[in-house]
C-alpha positions, 0 to 999 in steps of 0.5 A, a space after each residue: 477503534 477496530 483493527 483494520 487489515 488495510 492499514 498498518 502491519 496487517 496490510 504489510 503482511 497481505 503485501 508480503 504474502 502476495 509478493 512471496 507467493 506470486 514470486 516464488 510460484 512464478 519462479 518454480 513454474 518457470 523453472 519447471 518449464 525448462 527456464 533458468 533459475 535466478 540467484 536468491 538476491 534476484 528472487 528477493 529483489 522481485 518479491 519485494 518489487 511485487 509487494 511494494 507494487 501491491 501496495 496501493 491495491 491493499 487499501 480495501 479487500 481484494 476480490 477474485 477478479 482482482 487477485 486473478 488480474 494482479 497474479 496474471 500480470 505478475 506472472 507475465 513480469 516474472 517470465 520476462 523478467 527471468 528471460 532478461 536475467 538468463 540473457 536468453 531473448 529467444 525464449 521471450 515466448 514461452 514453450 507450451 510447458 512453461 506456459 502450462 506451469 505459469 497458468 497453474 502457478 496462476 491458479 493456485 496462487 489465486 486460489 490460496 490468496 482468495 482464501 488468505 484475504 477472506 481469512 484476514 478479513 473474517 478474523 479482523 471482524 471477529 476481533 473487532 466484534 470483541 474489542 470494546 467500542 466507544 459509542 459516543 464522543 468523550 464528554 467535554 471537561 473544559 471550555 474549548 480554547 482557540 488562540 486568537 491574535 488580540 492585535 495583528 502584528 505591525 511593522 515597526 515602521 508603523 508603530 514608530 510612525 504613529 508615535 512620532 507623527 500625530 494624526 492631524 485633523 481639525 481643532 478640537 474646539 
């Protein structure tokens, strides 16, 4: 079976790349625009939440538009998350410098992730082209055994009734 970047460790790696790159650049853009820097545990929880959230999306290759919308939503969520952590609700509407920082971070992350997606899928296709394939199903070496119950199970009361009270009918002769 050919390796697929939509399953297993490759899928987890793709989610981790989205989570870490988006989360890290969102925090750096927020701090560059004059915002509050969170503690490392908060940052890791946020990056893990992003990676976990993108898990349903990585069952196929993500296109540029999908990545742009995903990263854009994450940038907005990161801004709100960091404002809530800093306990400054007046900063919920970003300043122009912070808005520019988030937009620049979105562009950088989308371009990097689009290249990463293409590289991962091309690598998987190259590895799949080199690996041997089974072109036909394996030959059968024995008959197929299907277990079938000979008699349906009967309750004990039914078995005892049949043995102790024979069926009555007309005489045999």
